[in-house]
N, C-alpha and C positions, 0 to 999 in steps of 0.2 A: 170637627175634631174636639174631643173632650179629654179631661184628665180625671182619673179615678182618685179615690181618697189617698192612694199611695203615691200619686203623682205620675202614674204610668200613662203615656200618651196612647189613646185609643181612637178609633175612627170607624164609623159604620160603613163608609165607602172609601177605603184606603186608596191612596194614589202614590206612585213613586215620589211625588213631590212632598208627601207628608213628612213630618218630623221623624227623624230616624236616630236611634240611640245605638251607636256602635262604630266599628271601623268602616269608613267609607269604601275601602278596598274590598272588604268582604261583601258588602252590598253590591258593589259593581261586578264582582266575580259572578255572583249568583244571578244578578239581573241579566248578565250576558248569556248565562246558560239557559235561562228561561226564554229570553228573547230570540234565541236561536231556532226555536220551533214553537208552533202554536199551542202544543200541549206536551208537557214533559212526562207526566205520570199517567197511569191507567185511568184515573177518574173514579176508581172504586176504593172503598176503605180497605186498609191493610188487614189481611186475614188474621194475623196474630192479635191485633186489637179487637176484632170482632169476637174471636174465641175467648179472650181473657176478660172482656168486659161483660160477657154473659153472666148474669147473676148478680152483678153489682147494682146497688141502688144509685140512680142518677143523682149527681150533685154538681159541685164545681169541678171543672176539668181544665187543665192546661195542656194544650196541644203544642209541643215544642217542635219547631220546624214544620209548620203546617202546609208548606208548599202551595199547591193549587186548591187545597181546602177539602179534599174528599173525606178525610177522617173527621174534620171539624163539622162538616155538614151532617155526616152520618150520626155523630154524637148528639148534635143539636136536635136532629129528628127523633132521637131516642130519649129526649127529655133532659139532657145535660145542659148546664149553664157553661158555655164554652168560651174560654179565652184562648185565642190562637196566635202564636208568636212566629214571626218569620222575618228573615233579613232582606229578602228580595221584594221590592215594591212591585215588580212585574208579576210575581206570584200572588201577592196580596190582591192586586187588581182582579186577577182571574178568580181567586178564592171568593172575593166579595161578590162577584157576578154569579158564581154558583150558589152562594147563600141566598142572594136575592131571588134567583130562579126557584130555589127550594122553599122560599118563604120562611126562612129561619133567621134568627138574630144571633150574631156572633160578635164578641168583643175582640177587635184586631189590635195587635201590638207589633209595631214595626221596629224591631230591635234585635240585637244579640241577647242571648239568654242572660249573660252576666251584667248587661247594661240596662235591663228592662225595668228595674226597680219594682218588681212584682211584690205584692204583699206576702211576707214570709209565712209559711205554715198554714196556708189558706185553701189549698186545693185537695179535694177528695180523691182525685186521680190526676197524676202527672204522666202523660203519655209522650214518649219520645220514640218515634218509629224511624229507624235508620238515620239518626241525626248525624250531621257533620259538625260535631262540636270540637273545637280546637283543644288540644291537650296543653296544659300549662304546668309549671313547676309547683304551683300552689293548689292544683286540682280545683280550680275555680268553677268550671262547668259541672264537674261531678257534685260539688257541694251545693251549687245552685239548684240542681235537680232535686237533691235530697231536701234542701231547705224549703222548697215550695210545697212539699207534701204536708197536709194537716195531720195531726194525731188521729189515728184510725184510718187514714187514707192510704192509697196505693201508688207506688211508682211502677210503671210498666215501661221497660226499656228493651227494645228489639233491634237487632242488627243482623247483617248478613254474616253467616258463619264463614270462618276462614279468612276474612279480610284483615283481621288484626295481625295475622302472621305472614301476610304477603310482603312483597318487596316493591319499592318504587318502580314505576314503569313509565311508558312513553307519555302518559297523561300528566306526569309529575305528581301523581297522588302518592303520598307517603303515609302508610298506615300508622307509623310512629308519631305522627302529628295530631292524631285524633283520639277521642275518648271512646273506649269500648266497654261493654257491659262488665267485664271482669274488673275493670278499674273502679267502677261504681260499687260493685259487690264488695270489694276490698275495704271500703269505707264504712260498711254497715256494722253497727255495734249492737249492744243489747237493747237499744230502743227500736230495733227493727226485727221483723220475722220474714225470712225468705220463704215465699210460698211456691215459687217456680224458679228454677235455674237450670236450664237444659238447652240442648240443641235438638231441633225437630225439623221435619220436612216443611217447607214453606208452601202455603197455598199460592200457586203461580198466578199472578195477575195476567189479564189479557192485554198484552202490549205495555208500553211505557218503559222508561228507563229502569234498569235493574231487574227486568223480567227474567233474565237468564240465571239469576241466583236461585238455588234449589233448597237451601237450608237456612233456618233462622237460629240465632241464639236469643233466648227469651229470659229476661230477668224480671220477675214480679216480686216486689217486696212491700210489706205492710208496715207502716210506722205505728208502733205501739203506744208511744207517748212523746 
């Protein structure tokens, strides 16, 4: 385990026992979800990410909520310098294994976004694909996403269409408790240019949790200064 210049804990081979920055209950919740099955997601990079990254020059990228690492590995293979953040140690173990198999190097951060002490304004791309970011009265997660983007860089936030207007159901999922793209878009000022803000059909993954969702909401914004 090492610490970067900003003090963020990283590891080439993460383990659930590694230092974790965040609410232990959040980590435990997601560890349980991942431990419940040998593979939670499809193992393929998210379609909106693939489409929106086309044409971008590889640089430093932050993958928020990297899960089992499919996006992070795909980005690293494409020449990006990848920092991948995740609350679940179980997921990070799997992601690190996939990175080793692919022969790529990824900087792993075991933390919640607001607790990660990431260097501000330093990422050419911040990618958050279907993130489960808790909503707070001070918009801490929204501001953390925006604050990580370097001048000239891009924020790409993708979520399942319609989930933000749903109602709590048997799984106890309450849409009002989470951050949605519209909340982030509402914070954009003259320092930002919105390049994409739309709902579009989702490239359906072959299996994995969430495969039943058919449409995405995509927010792509460039930080001008």
